[in-house]
C-alpha positions in Angstrom: -26.5 -58.9 47.2 -29.6 -58.3 45.2 -30.9 -60.7 42.4 -31.7 -59.5 38.7 -35.2 -60.9 37.8 -37.8 -60.7 35.1 -41.0 -59.0 35.4 -42.6 -62.4 35.5 -40.3 -63.6 38.4 -40.9 -60.4 40.3 -44.9 -61.3 40.0 -44.0 -64.3 42.2 -41.4 -62.6 44.5 -43.9 -59.7 45.4 -46.8 -62.1 46.0 -44.4 -64.2 48.4 -43.4 -60.9 50.3 -46.9 -60.0 50.6 -47.8 -63.4 52.0 -45.1 -63.2 54.4 -46.5 -59.6 55.4 -43.2 -58.0 54.3 -43.4 -54.4 53.0 -42.4 -53.8 49.5 -40.6 -50.4 48.3 -39.9 -49.7 44.6 -37.0 -47.2 43.6 -36.1 -46.4 40.1 -33.4 -44.9 37.7 -30.9 -45.1 35.0 -27.7 -46.0 37.2 -25.5 -45.2 34.1 -22.3 -44.6 36.3 -22.9 -45.8 39.6 -21.7 -43.0 42.3 -22.2 -42.4 45.9 -25.5 -40.5 45.3 -26.9 -43.6 43.8 -25.6 -45.6 46.8 -27.0 -43.4 49.3 -30.4 -43.2 47.5 -30.9 -46.8 47.3 -29.7 -47.4 50.9 -32.3 -44.8 52.1 -34.9 -46.5 49.9 -34.1 -50.0 51.6 -35.0 -48.4 54.9 -38.5 -47.8 53.9 -39.6 -51.1 53.6 -38.7 -54.7 54.1 -37.8 -55.5 50.4 -36.4 -53.1 47.8 -37.0 -53.5 44.2 -34.8 -51.3 41.9 -36.4 -50.8 38.4 -33.4 -49.9 35.9 -34.5 -48.1 32.6 -33.7 -50.1 29.6 -31.1 -48.6 27.0 -33.8 -47.5 24.5 -35.6 -45.4 27.3 -32.2 -44.1 28.6 -31.3 -42.7 24.8 -34.8 -41.0 24.8 -34.5 -39.7 28.5 -30.6 -38.7 28.3 -29.8 -38.2 24.5 -27.0 -39.2 22.4 -24.3 -41.2 23.8 -26.1 -42.6 26.6 -26.4 -45.0 28.0 -22.6 -45.2 28.9 -23.1 -49.0 30.0 -25.5 -51.7 28.8 -28.7 -52.1 30.8 -27.4 -55.8 31.7 -24.2 -54.1 33.1 -26.1 -51.3 35.0 -28.5 -54.0 36.4 -25.6 -56.0 37.7 -23.9 -53.1 39.5 -27.1 -52.1 41.2 -27.8 -55.8 42.2 -24.4 -55.9 43.8 -25.3 -53.3 46.4 -26.3 -54.7 49.8 -29.3 -52.5 50.1 -31.1 -54.0 46.9 -33.2 -57.2 46.9 -34.3 -57.4 43.5 -33.5 -55.5 40.1 -35.7 -55.6 37.1 -35.1 -53.8 33.6 -38.1 -51.9 32.3 -38.9 -49.9 29.4 -40.8 -46.7 29.2 -40.2 -43.2 30.6 -41.9 -43.8 33.9 -42.5 -46.6 36.4 -46.3 -46.1 36.3 -46.9 -49.5 34.8 -44.7 -51.3 37.3 -46.2 -49.4 40.3 -49.8 -50.5 39.1 -48.3 -54.2 38.5 -46.7 -54.3 42.0 -48.6 -51.8 44.1 -45.4 -51.2 46.3 -46.2 -49.8 49.8 -43.6 -47.2 49.2 -42.4 -45.5 45.8 -38.9 -44.0 46.6 -37.5 -41.2 44.6 -34.4 -39.0 45.1 -34.1 -35.6 46.5 -34.2 -33.9 43.1 -37.9 -34.2 43.6 -40.4 -33.2 46.1 -43.5 -35.6 47.0 -45.6 -33.0 45.1 -43.4 -33.2 41.9 -42.9 -37.0 41.5 -44.6 -37.9 38.1 -45.8 -41.1 39.4 -47.5 -39.7 42.5 -51.2 -39.9 41.3 -50.8 -43.5 40.4 -49.1 -44.4 43.7 -52.0 -42.5 45.4 -54.6 -44.3 43.3 -53.8 -47.6 45.1 -53.1 -46.3 48.3 -49.2 -46.3 48.4 -47.0 -43.8 50.0 -44.4 -41.7 48.0 -40.8 -41.3 49.9 -38.1 -38.8 48.9 -34.8 -40.4 50.2 -31.1 -40.1 49.7 -28.7 -37.2 50.0 -29.0 -33.7 48.5 -28.6 -33.9 44.6 -25.0 -32.9 44.6 -24.0 -35.8 42.4 -24.9 -36.7 39.0 -23.5 -38.8 36.0 -23.8 -35.8 33.8 -21.3 -33.9 36.2 -19.0 -37.0 36.4 -18.9 -37.2 32.4 -18.2 -33.4 32.1 -15.3 -33.6 34.5 -13.8 -36.6 32.6 -14.1 -35.0 29.2 -11.1 -32.6 28.0 -12.3 -29.1 27.9 
């Protein structure tokens, strides 16, 4: 089970991992209604490095990214669910539309994105390349989404 941490806690934890010569991966997302696609994405991301950090968008960023009515669950609840997954080491809540600032702060060995991207379409790829990191596309095909789940639950 992962641990929910602050950015300041993560500074120390990443430094400790580096001192122990452990590799670090960072994955990110909204994780509004946790589904099998999320689980498969994070399990695959955890195989890319020794330590997996998951950055969860804060509520304000989710509203900006996803629109009215989102998020369904508050950021603390979303972070707790993600932290409960065995593949996850640390969860941090972040603001902003991308994780570029976190990538520059922690310089993970691998930045993991889902299969709705290609390596060339990941918005943060230039940031990752700037410090010598690697971008990995992980998880199963994008056959699952919170949007689809919500549409199936609402009456037509």
